[in-house]
N, CA, C and O atoms as a GROMACS GRO file, in nm:
protein
  544
    1MET      N    1   9.734  14.390   4.472
    1MET     CA    2   9.848  14.480   4.459
    1MET      C    3   9.836  14.591   4.562
    1MET      O    4   9.731  14.654   4.575
    2SER      N    5   9.941  14.615   4.635
    2SER     CA    6   9.942  14.715   4.741
    2SER      C    7   9.962  14.856   4.685
    2SER      O    8  10.038  14.875   4.591
    3ALA      N    9   9.891  14.954   4.745
    3ALA     CA   10   9.907  15.094   4.705
    3ALA      C   11  10.029  15.157   4.771
    3ALA      O   12  10.074  15.264   4.730
    4VAL      N   13  10.082  15.090   4.872
    4VAL     CA   14  10.199  15.142   4.943
    4VAL      C   15  10.324  15.102   4.865
    4VAL      O   16  10.343  14.984   4.836
    5PRO      N   17  10.410  15.200   4.830
    5PRO     CA   18  10.531  15.164   4.756
    5PRO      C   19  10.625  15.078   4.840
    5PRO      O   20  10.625  15.087   4.963
    6ASP      N   21  10.702  14.996   4.773
    6ASP     CA   22  10.800  14.912   4.841
    6ASP      C   23  10.909  15.001   4.898
    6ASP      O   24  10.989  15.059   4.824
    7SER      N   25  10.912  15.014   5.030
    7SER     CA   26  11.007  15.105   5.094
    7SER      C   27  11.151  15.055   5.085
    7SER      O   28  11.243  15.127   5.123
    8GLN      N   29  11.171  14.936   5.037
    8GLN     CA   30  11.306  14.881   5.024
    8GLN      C   31  11.364  14.902   4.885
    8GLN      O   32  11.481  14.873   4.862
    9SER      N   33  11.284  14.953   4.793
    9SER     CA   34  11.334  14.970   4.656
    9SER      C   35  11.408  15.103   4.642
    9SER      O   36  11.371  15.201   4.707
   10PRO      N   37  11.511  15.108   4.559
   10PRO     CA   38  11.583  15.234   4.534
   10PRO      C   39  11.491  15.343   4.478
   10PRO      O   40  11.509  15.461   4.508
   11ASP      N   41  11.393  15.304   4.396
   11ASP     CA   42  11.300  15.401   4.339
   11ASP      C   43  11.218  15.469   4.448
   11ASP      O   44  11.189  15.589   4.439
   12SER      N   45  11.180  15.394   4.549
   12SER     CA   46  11.103  15.450   4.659
   12SER      C   47  11.183  15.556   4.734
   12SER      O   48  11.130  15.662   4.768
   13LEU      N   49  11.308  15.528   4.758
   13LEU     CA   50  11.395  15.623   4.828
   13LEU      C   51  11.420  15.747   4.742
   13LEU      O   52  11.422  15.859   4.793
   14SER      N   53  11.440  15.728   4.614
   14SER     CA   54  11.458  15.842   4.522
   14SER      C   55  11.335  15.930   4.519
   14SER      O   56  11.346  16.053   4.516
   15ALA      N   57  11.218  15.869   4.520
   15ALA     CA   58  11.094  15.946   4.522
   15ALA      C   59  11.081  16.025   4.651
   15ALA      O   60  11.034  16.139   4.650
   16CYS      N   61  11.123  15.966   4.760
   16CYS     CA   62  11.120  16.035   4.890
   16CYS      C   63  11.214  16.155   4.889
   16CYS      O   64  11.177  16.263   4.936
   17VAL      N   65  11.334  16.138   4.836
   17VAL     CA   66  11.432  16.247   4.826
   17VAL      C   67  11.373  16.363   4.746
   17VAL      O   68  11.386  16.479   4.785
   18LYS      N   69  11.310  16.330   4.636
   18LYS     CA   70  11.249  16.434   4.551
   18LYS      C   71  11.132  16.502   4.622
   18LYS      O   72  11.121  16.624   4.621
   19ALA      N   73  11.045  16.423   4.683
   19ALA     CA   74  10.927  16.478   4.750
   19ALA      C   75  10.964  16.571   4.866
   19ALA      O   76  10.897  16.671   4.888
   20LEU      N   77  11.069  16.537   4.937
   20LEU     CA   78  11.112  16.619   5.051
   20LEU      C   79  11.199  16.738   5.009
   20LEU      O   80  11.223  16.828   5.089
   21GLY      N   81  11.247  16.738   4.885
   21GLY     CA   82  11.333  16.847   4.839
   21GLY      C   83  11.471  16.842   4.901
   21GLY      O   84  11.533  16.947   4.922
   22LEU      N   85  11.522  16.723   4.929
   22LEU     CA   86  11.650  16.710   4.998
   22LEU      C   87  11.766  16.773   4.921
   22LEU      O   88  11.864  16.818   4.981
   23SER      N   89  11.757  16.777   4.788
   23SER     CA   90  11.864  16.838   4.709
   23SER      C   91  11.856  16.990   4.708
   23SER      O   92  11.949  17.056   4.661
   24GLN      N   93  11.748  17.045   4.759
   24GLN     CA   94  11.730  17.190   4.760
   24GLN      C   95  11.738  17.251   4.900
   24GLN      O   96  11.700  17.366   4.920
   25ILE      N   97  11.788  17.176   4.997
   25ILE     CA   98  11.797  17.229   5.134
   25ILE      C   99  11.900  17.341   5.138
   25ILE      O  100  12.016  17.324   5.099
   26GLU      N  101  11.856  17.457   5.186
   26GLU     CA  102  11.943  17.573   5.202
   26GLU      C  103  12.002  17.578   5.343
   26GLU      O  104  12.120  17.605   5.363
   27ARG      N  105  11.915  17.552   5.440
   27ARG     CA  106  11.957  17.548   5.580
   27ARG      C  107  11.884  17.434   5.649
   27ARG      O  108  11.777  17.391   5.605
   28HIS      N  109  11.943  17.387   5.757
   28HIS     CA  110  11.882  17.280   5.836
   28HIS      C  111  11.880  17.329   5.980
   28HIS      O  112  11.984  17.362   6.037
   29ILE      N  113  11.761  17.334   6.038
   29ILE     CA  114  11.744  17.381   6.175
   29ILE      C  115  11.717  17.261   6.266
   29ILE      O  116  11.627  17.181   6.241
   30PHE      N  117  11.797  17.251   6.371
   30PHE     CA  118  11.778  17.149   6.473
   30PHE      C  119  11.730  17.218   6.600
   30PHE      O  120  11.778  17.327   6.633
   31ILE      N  121  11.636  17.156   6.670
   31ILE     CA  122  11.590  17.211   6.798
   31ILE      C  123  11.575  17.096   6.896
   31ILE      O  124  11.521  16.990   6.862
   32CYS      N  125  11.622  17.117   7.018
   32CYS     CA  126  11.602  17.012   7.119
   32CYS      C  127  11.458  17.024   7.170
   32CYS      O  128  11.414  17.130   7.215
   33ALA      N  129  11.387  16.914   7.160
   33ALA     CA  130  11.246  16.913   7.199
   33ALA      C  131  11.203  16.770   7.231
   33ALA      O  132  11.259  16.674   7.178
   34ASP      N  133  11.105  16.759   7.318
   34ASP     CA  134  11.050  16.628   7.353
   34ASP      C  135  11.158  16.539   7.415
   34ASP      O  136  11.168  16.420   7.384
   35GLN      N  137  11.237  16.599   7.502
   35GLN     CA  138  11.350  16.530   7.563
   35GLN      C  139  11.305  16.412   7.650
   35GLN      O  140  11.201  16.419   7.716
   36THR      N  141  11.382  16.306   7.648
   36THR     CA  142  11.356  16.191   7.734
   36THR      C  143  11.373  16.232   7.880
   36THR      O  144  11.290  16.199   7.965
   37VAL      N  145  11.480  16.304   7.908
   37VAL     CA  146  11.506  16.358   8.042
   37VAL      C  147  11.528  16.509   8.025
   37VAL      O  148  11.640  16.553   7.999
   38PRO      N  149  11.421  16.588   8.040
   38PRO     CA  150  11.434  16.733   8.018
   38PRO      C  151  11.530  16.798   8.116
   38PRO      O  152  11.514  16.787   8.238
   39LYS      N  153  11.631  16.866   8.063
   39LYS     CA  154  11.728  16.936   8.146
   39LYS      C  155  11.739  17.083   8.108
   39LYS      O  156  11.748  17.169   8.196
   40CYS      N  157  11.737  17.113   7.978
   40CYS     CA  158  11.759  17.252   7.936
   40CYS      C  159  11.635  17.338   7.951
   40CYS      O  160  11.645  17.460   7.964
   41CYS      N  161  11.518  17.274   7.950
   41CYS     CA  162  11.392  17.347   7.967
   41CYS      C  163  11.281  17.245   7.991
   41CYS      O  164  11.302  17.124   7.980
   42ASP      N  165  11.165  17.295   8.024
   42ASP     CA  166  11.048  17.212   8.044
   42ASP      C  167  11.011  17.141   7.913
   42ASP      O  168  11.016  17.203   7.806
   43LYS      N  169  10.974  17.014   7.920
   43LYS     CA  170  10.939  16.937   7.801
   43LYS      C  171  10.824  17.001   7.724
   43LYS      O  172  10.828  17.008   7.601
   44ALA      N  173  10.721  17.046   7.796
   44ALA     CA  174  10.606  17.110   7.729
   44ALA      C  175  10.650  17.236   7.655
   44ALA      O  176  10.604  17.262   7.544
   45GLU      N  177  10.738  17.313   7.716
   45GLU     CA  178  10.791  17.435   7.652
   45GLU      C  179  10.866  17.400   7.523
   45GLU      O  180  10.854  17.471   7.423
   46SER      N  181  10.943  17.293   7.527
   46SER     CA  182  11.018  17.252   7.408
   46SER      C  183  10.925  17.209   7.296
   46SER      O  184  10.952  17.236   7.178
   47LEU      N  185  10.815  17.143   7.330
   47LEU     CA  186  10.719  17.100   7.227
   47LEU      C  187  10.645  17.218   7.167
   47LEU      O  188  10.613  17.217   7.048
   48VAL      N  189  10.617  17.320   7.248
   48VAL     CA  190  10.555  17.443   7.195
   48VAL      C  191  10.650  17.507   7.093
   48VAL      O  192  10.607  17.550   6.987
   49ALA      N  193  10.779  17.512   7.126
   49ALA     CA  194  10.878  17.569   7.035
   49ALA      C  195  10.887  17.488   6.906
   49ALA      O  196  10.891  17.545   6.797
   50TRP      N  197  10.890  17.356   6.916
   50TRP     CA  198  10.897  17.268   6.799
   50TRP      C  199  10.775  17.287   6.710
   50TRP      O  200  10.788  17.301   6.588
   51ASP      N  201  10.657  17.288   6.771
   51ASP     CA  202  10.534  17.305   6.693
   51ASP      C  203  10.532  17.440   6.623
   51ASP      O  204  10.488  17.451   6.508
   52TYR      N  205  10.581  17.543   6.691
   52TYR     CA  206  10.585  17.676   6.631
   52TYR      C  207  10.680  17.679   6.511
   52TYR      O  208  10.647  17.734   6.407
   53LEU      N  209  10.798  17.620   6.526
   53LEU     CA  210  10.894  17.615   6.416
   53LEU      C  211  10.834  17.546   6.294
   53LEU      O  212  10.843  17.598   6.183
   54LYS      N  213  10.773  17.430   6.314
   54LYS     CA  214  10.711  17.357   6.203
   54LYS      C  215  10.602  17.440   6.137
   54LYS      O  216  10.597  17.452   6.014
   55LYS      N  217  10.516  17.499   6.220
   55LYS     CA  218  10.403  17.577   6.169
   55LYS      C  219  10.450  17.696   6.086
   55LYS      O  220  10.400  17.719   5.976
   56ARG      N  221  10.546  17.772   6.138
   56ARG     CA  222  10.592  17.893   6.068
   56ARG      C  223  10.665  17.860   5.938
   56ARG      O  224  10.645  17.929   5.838
   57LEU      N  225  10.748  17.757   5.938
   57LEU     CA  226  10.816  17.721   5.813
   57LEU      C  227  10.715  17.681   5.707
   57LEU      O  228  10.731  17.713   5.590
   58LYS      N  229  10.611  17.610   5.749
   58LYS     CA  230  10.505  17.570   5.655
   58LYS      C  231  10.426  17.692   5.608
   58LYS      O  232  10.401  17.706   5.488
   59GLU      N  233  10.385  17.780   5.700
   59GLU     CA  234  10.309  17.900   5.663
   59GLU      C  235  10.385  17.989   5.565
   59GLU      O  236  10.325  18.051   5.477
   60LEU      N  237  10.515  17.995   5.580
   60LEU     CA  238  10.598  18.079   5.494
   60LEU      C  239  10.645  18.006   5.367
   60LEU      O  240  10.725  18.060   5.290
   61ASP      N  241  10.595  17.884   5.347
   61ASP     CA  242  10.634  17.801   5.232
   61ASP      C  243  10.785  17.780   5.225
   61ASP      O  244  10.843  17.774   5.116
   62LEU      N  245  10.847  17.769   5.340
   62LEU     CA  246  10.991  17.744   5.345
   62LEU      C  247  11.022  17.597   5.367
   62LEU      O  248  11.138  17.556   5.357
   63ASP      N  249  10.920  17.518   5.398
   63ASP     CA  250  10.941  17.376   5.430
   63ASP      C  251  10.959  17.287   5.308
   63ASP      O  252  10.989  17.169   5.321
   64ARG      N  253  10.940  17.345   5.190
   64ARG     CA  254  10.959  17.269   5.066
   64ARG      C  255  10.990  17.368   4.954
   64ARG      O  256  10.950  17.484   4.961
   65PRO      N  257  11.059  17.323   4.850
   65PRO     CA  258  11.088  17.413   4.738
   65PRO      C  259  10.959  17.453   4.666
   65PRO      O  260  10.867  17.372   4.653
   66THR      N  261  10.954  17.576   4.620
   66THR     CA  262  10.840  17.626   4.542
   66THR      C  263  10.894  17.701   4.421
   66THR      O  264  11.015  17.720   4.407
   67GLN      N  265  10.804  17.743   4.333
   67GLN     CA  266  10.843  17.823   4.216
   67GLN      C  267  10.911  17.952   4.260
   67GLN      O  268  11.014  17.991   4.205
   68GLU      N  269  10.853  18.018   4.361
   68GLU     CA  270  10.904  18.146   4.409
   68GLU      C  271  11.032  18.130   4.490
   68GLU      O  272  11.118  18.218   4.492
   69HIS      N  273  11.046  18.017   4.558
   69HIS     CA  274  11.160  17.993   4.647
   69HIS      C  275  11.210  17.851   4.619
   69HIS      O  276  11.161  17.755   4.679
   70PRO      N  277  11.309  17.837   4.529
   70PRO     CA  278  11.351  17.703   4.485
   70PRO      C  279  11.430  17.622   4.588
   70PRO      O  280  11.466  17.507   4.562
   71THR      N  281  11.458  17.681   4.704
   71THR     CA  282  11.526  17.606   4.810
   71THR      C  283  11.431  17.589   4.927
   71THR      O  284  11.321  17.644   4.928
   72CYS      N  285  11.473  17.512   5.026
   72CYS     CA  286  11.387  17.492   5.142
   72CYS      C  287  11.469  17.489   5.270
   72CYS      O  288  11.592  17.477   5.268
   73ILE      N  289  11.398  17.502   5.381
   73ILE     CA  290  11.459  17.496   5.513
   73ILE      C  291  11.411  17.366   5.578
   73ILE      O  292  11.292  17.347   5.598
   74PHE      N  293  11.504  17.279   5.609
   74PHE     CA  294  11.469  17.153   5.674
   74PHE      C  295  11.472  17.173   5.824
   74PHE      O  296  11.549  17.256   5.873
   75ARG      N  297  11.391  17.099   5.897
   75ARG     CA  298  11.391  17.109   6.043
   75ARG      C  299  11.390  16.970   6.102
   75ARG      O  300  11.326  16.878   6.050
   76THR      N  301  11.462  16.956   6.214
   76THR     CA  302  11.471  16.827   6.282
   76THR      C  303  11.456  16.848   6.431
   76THR      O  304  11.521  16.934   6.491
   77LYS      N  305  11.370  16.767   6.490
   77LYS     CA  306  11.354  16.766   6.636
   77LYS      C  307  11.458  16.670   6.692
   77LYS      O  308  11.455  16.550   6.664
   78ALA      N  309  11.548  16.724   6.773
   78ALA     CA  310  11.652  16.642   6.836
   78ALA      C  311  11.613  16.619   6.982
   78ALA      O  312  11.572  16.712   7.050
   79ASN      N  313  11.625  16.498   7.028
   79ASN     CA  314  11.593  16.468   7.167
   79ASN      C  315  11.677  16.554   7.261
   79ASN      O  316  11.627  16.604   7.362
   80CYS      N  317  11.804  16.570   7.227
   80CYS     CA  318  11.894  16.649   7.312
   80CYS      C  319  12.013  16.695   7.229
   80CYS      O  320  12.073  16.616   7.156
   81LEU      N  321  12.046  16.823   7.240
   81LEU     CA  322  12.165  16.877   7.173
   81LEU      C  323  12.282  16.890   7.271
   81LEU      O  324  12.385  16.948   7.238
   82ARG      N  325  12.265  16.836   7.392
   82ARG     CA  326  12.369  16.819   7.494
   82ARG      C  327  12.418  16.947   7.560
   82ARG      O  328  12.519  16.945   7.630
   83VAL      N  329  12.349  17.058   7.539
   83VAL     CA  330  12.388  17.182   7.606
   83VAL      C  331  12.326  17.186   7.746
   83VAL      O  332  12.391  17.227   7.842
   84CYS      N  333  12.202  17.145   7.757
   84CYS     CA  334  12.132  17.124   7.885
   84CYS      C  335  12.120  17.247   7.974
   84CYS      O  336  12.122  17.235   8.097
   85GLN      N  337  12.109  17.363   7.915
   85GLN     CA  338  12.079  17.485   7.990
   85GLN      C  339  12.030  17.592   7.893
   85GLN      O  340  12.066  17.593   7.775
   86GLN      N  341  11.948  17.682   7.945
   86GLN     CA  342  11.894  17.794   7.870
   86GLN      C  343  11.825  17.752   7.740
   86GLN      O  344  11.839  17.818   7.638
   87GLY      N  345  11.752  17.642   7.746
   87GLY     CA  346  11.683  17.591   7.628
   87GLY      C  347  11.544  17.647   7.614
   87GLY      O  348  11.497  17.724   7.697
   88PRO      N  349  11.478  17.607   7.508
   88PRO     CA  350  11.524  17.514   7.405
   88PRO      C  351  11.644  17.570   7.328
   88PRO      O  352  11.656  17.690   7.304
   89ILE      N  353  11.731  17.479   7.289
   89ILE     CA  354  11.849  17.513   7.209
   89ILE      C  355  11.812  17.490   7.063
   89ILE      O  356  11.751  17.389   7.028
   90LEU      N  357  11.850  17.585   6.978
   90LEU     CA  358  11.822  17.576   6.835
   90LEU      C  359  11.954  17.599   6.761
   90LEU      O  360  12.031  17.688   6.796
   91LEU      N  361  11.978  17.519   6.659
   91LEU     CA  362  12.102  17.522   6.583
   91LEU      C  363  12.071  17.536   6.435
   91LEU      O  364  11.989  17.460   6.382
   92VAL      N  365  12.135  17.631   6.368
   92VAL     CA  366  12.114  17.653   6.225
   92VAL      C  367  12.240  17.612   6.150
   92VAL      O  368  12.347  17.669   6.170
   93TYR      N  369  12.226  17.513   6.061
   93TYR     CA  370  12.335  17.470   5.974
   93TYR      C  371  12.300  17.505   5.830
   93TYR      O  372  12.182  17.507   5.797
   94PRO      N  373  12.397  17.533   5.744
   94PRO     CA  374  12.540  17.513   5.762
   94PRO      C  375  12.610  17.628   5.835
   94PRO      O  376  12.732  17.624   5.855
   95ASP      N  377  12.534  17.730   5.873
   95ASP     CA  378  12.592  17.848   5.938
   95ASP      C  379  12.662  17.815   6.070
   95ASP      O  380  12.756  17.883   6.109
   96GLY      N  381  12.616  17.710   6.138
   96GLY     CA  382  12.676  17.670   6.265
   96GLY      C  383  12.647  17.767   6.377
   96GLY      O  384  12.732  17.788   6.465
   97VAL      N  385  12.528  17.827   6.376
   97VAL     CA  386  12.491  17.924   6.479
   97VAL      C  387  12.403  17.854   6.582
   97VAL      O  388  12.300  17.796   6.548
   98TRP      N  389  12.445  17.860   6.708
   98TRP     CA  390  12.375  17.799   6.819
   98TRP      C  391  12.300  17.908   6.895
   98TRP      O  392  12.360  18.006   6.939
   99TYR      N  393  12.169  17.890   6.909
   99TYR     CA  394  12.084  17.985   6.981
   99TYR      C  395  12.033  17.924   7.111
   99TYR      O  396  12.011  17.803   7.121
  100ARG      N  397  12.016  18.010   7.211
  100ARG     CA  398  11.959  17.969   7.341
  100ARG      C  399  11.818  18.028   7.353
  100ARG      O  400  11.780  18.116   7.276
  101ASN      N  401  11.742  17.979   7.450
  101ASN     CA  402  11.608  18.031   7.480
  101ASN      C  403  11.520  18.043   7.356
  101ASN      O  404  11.459  18.147   7.333
  102ALA      N  405  11.514  17.937   7.276
  102ALA     CA  406  11.439  17.940   7.151
  102ALA      C  407  11.289  17.923   7.175
  102ALA      O  408  11.231  17.819   7.145
  103THR      N  409  11.229  18.027   7.230
  103THR     CA  410  11.084  18.033   7.249
  103THR      C  411  11.022  18.069   7.114
  103THR      O  412  11.094  18.106   7.022
  104PRO      N  413  10.890  18.058   7.100
  104PRO     CA  414  10.828  18.100   6.974
  104PRO      C  415  10.866  18.243   6.932
  104PRO      O  416  10.887  18.268   6.814
  105GLU      N  417  10.876  18.334   7.027
  105GLU     CA  418  10.912  18.472   6.993
  105GLU      C  419  11.054  18.479   6.936
  105GLU      O  420  11.079  18.550   6.839
  106VAL      N  421  11.146  18.406   6.997
  106VAL     CA  422  11.284  18.404   6.949
  106VAL      C  423  11.292  18.332   6.816
  106VAL      O  424  11.365  18.374   6.726
  107ILE      N  425  11.219  18.223   6.801
  107ILE     CA  426  11.217  18.149   6.675
  107ILE      C  427  11.167  18.238   6.562
  107ILE      O  428  11.220  18.234   6.452
  108GLU      N  429  11.066  18.318   6.588
  108GLU     CA  430  11.016  18.410   6.485
  108GLU      C  431  11.125  18.506   6.441
  108GLU      O  432  11.142  18.533   6.322
  109ARG      N  433  11.200  18.558   6.536
  109ARG     CA  434  11.311  18.648   6.501
  109ARG      C  435  11.419  18.573   6.422
  109ARG      O  436  11.473  18.628   6.325
  110ILE      N  437  11.450  18.450   6.461
  110ILE     CA  438  11.550  18.371   6.389
  110ILE      C  439  11.504  18.348   6.245
  110ILE      O  440  11.584  18.360   6.152
  111ILE      N  441  11.378  18.316   6.227
  111ILE     CA  442  11.326  18.294   6.092
  111ILE      C  443  11.334  18.424   6.011
  111ILE      O  444  11.388  18.425   5.900
  112GLN      N  445  11.281  18.533   6.067
  112GLN     CA  446  11.275  18.660   5.993
  112GLN      C  447  11.414  18.720   5.970
  112GLN      O  448  11.445  18.764   5.859
  113GLU      N  449  11.495  18.724   6.074
  113GLU     CA  450  11.623  18.792   6.065
  113GLU      C  451  11.735  18.704   6.010
  113GLU      O  452  11.809  18.747   5.921
  114HIS      N  453  11.749  18.583   6.060
  114HIS     CA  454  11.860  18.496   6.019
  114HIS      C  455  11.826  18.421   5.890
  114HIS      O  456  11.898  18.432   5.790
  115VAL      N  457  11.718  18.345   5.892
  115VAL     CA  458  11.685  18.260   5.777
  115VAL      C  459  11.648  18.344   5.655
  115VAL      O  460  11.699  18.319   5.546
  116LEU      N  461  11.560  18.442   5.672
  116LEU     CA  462  11.516  18.522   5.558
  116LEU      C  463  11.604  18.644   5.533
  116LEU      O  464  11.622  18.685   5.418
  117GLY      N  465  11.659  18.702   5.639
  117GLY     CA  466  11.735  18.826   5.624
  117GLY      C  467  11.886  18.812   5.629
  117GLY      O  468  11.957  18.911   5.613
  118ASP      N  469  11.935  18.691   5.651
  118ASP     CA  470  12.080  18.666   5.661
  118ASP      C  471  12.150  18.752   5.766
  118ASP      O  472  12.266  18.788   5.751
  119ARG      N  473  12.076  18.784   5.874
  119ARG     CA  474  12.134  18.858   5.986
  119ARG      C  475  12.118  18.773   6.112
  119ARG      O  476  12.005  18.744   6.152
  120ILE      N  477  12.226  18.735   6.172
  120ILE     CA  478  12.223  18.652   6.292
  120ILE      C  479  12.163  18.731   6.407
  120ILE      O  480  12.192  18.850   6.423
  121VAL      N  481  12.079  18.666   6.487
  121VAL     CA  482  12.014  18.730   6.603
  121VAL      C  483  12.112  18.720   6.720
  121VAL      O  484  12.103  18.630   6.804
  122GLU      N  485  12.203  18.815   6.724
  122GLU     CA  486  12.318  18.810   6.816
  122GLU      C  487  12.282  18.793   6.963
  122GLU      O  488  12.352  18.722   7.035
  123GLU      N  489  12.174  18.855   7.008
  123GLU     CA  490  12.145  18.852   7.152
  123GLU      C  491  12.111  18.713   7.206
  123GLU      O  492  12.111  18.693   7.327
  124PHE      N  493  12.082  18.618   7.117
  124PHE     CA  494  12.051  18.481   7.160
  124PHE      C  495  12.157  18.380   7.119
  124PHE      O  496  12.142  18.260   7.146
  125VAL      N  497  12.263  18.424   7.054
  125VAL     CA  498  12.372  18.335   7.011
  125VAL      C  499  12.465  18.307   7.129
  125VAL      O  500  12.503  18.398   7.202
  126PHE      N  501  12.500  18.180   7.146
  126PHE     CA  502  12.601  18.149   7.247
  126PHE      C  503  12.722  18.079   7.188
  126PHE      O  504  12.824  18.062   7.256
  127HIS      N  505  12.714  18.037   7.061
  127HIS     CA  506  12.829  17.972   6.999
  127HIS      C  507  12.812  17.974   6.847
  127HIS      O  508  12.701  17.972   6.795
  128ARG      N  509  12.926  17.978   6.778
  128ARG     CA  510  12.928  17.966   6.632
  128ARG      C  511  13.038  17.869   6.591
  128ARG      O  512  13.149  17.871   6.644
  129HIS      N  513  13.002  17.786   6.496
  129HIS     CA  514  13.101  17.695   6.438
  129HIS      C  515  13.052  17.659   6.298
  129HIS      O  516  12.972  17.567   6.281
  130VAL      N  517  13.100  17.732   6.199
  130VAL     CA  518  13.059  17.710   6.061
  130VAL      C  519  13.115  17.577   6.013
  130VAL      O  520  13.231  17.545   6.036
  131LEU      N  521  13.030  17.500   5.947
  131LEU     CA  522  13.077  17.373   5.890
  131LEU      C  523  13.162  17.402   5.769
  131LEU      O  524  13.126  17.485   5.685
  132SER      N  525  13.274  17.334   5.758
  132SER     CA  526  13.360  17.353   5.642
  132SER      C  527  13.305  17.273   5.525
  132SER      O  528  13.236  17.172   5.544
  133ALA      N  529  13.337  17.319   5.406
  133ALA     CA  530  13.290  17.251   5.285
  133ALA      C  531  13.359  17.115   5.273
  133ALA      O  532  13.476  17.099   5.307
  134VAL      N  533  13.284  17.019   5.224
  134VAL     CA  534  13.339  16.885   5.202
  134VAL      C  535  13.405  16.883   5.065
  134VAL      O  536  13.343  16.922   4.966
  135VAL      N  537  13.528  16.839   5.059
  135VAL     CA  538  13.600  16.830   4.933
  135VAL      C  539  13.582  16.688   4.880
  135VAL      O  540  13.612  16.590   4.949
  136GLU      N  541  13.535  16.680   4.757
  136GLU     CA  542  13.512  16.547   4.697
  136GLU      C  543  13.623  16.510   4.603
  136GLU      O  544  13.620  16.402   4.544
   0.00000   0.00000   0.00000
């Protein structure tokens, strides 16, 4: 008998949803990193930014729901967000705020001011497009 769950079963997927806290996502951060053809910034620079984002969300216990913080912040490394200048580019949903020059220093400000403080870091914003609510 295998210790690895059957990844094709509905129960396996439900367990994954629960383990990741997908129903408790408050915000989802996308960052362009590890590009196939780096255009917006140096590939190594983008990976430093990605690693910093992952590390800080984990250190702050924002990467998964907890007793103290029942929601979480999801993060996704995107190969390219198609802006191709002044990168790394970082996008916060559902707020729809697009940030430029997302270095570790800027990412720290985005986490502290935008994610935790609900104040957009205006000096690095280049576009806003709030996602509209889905009507069911």
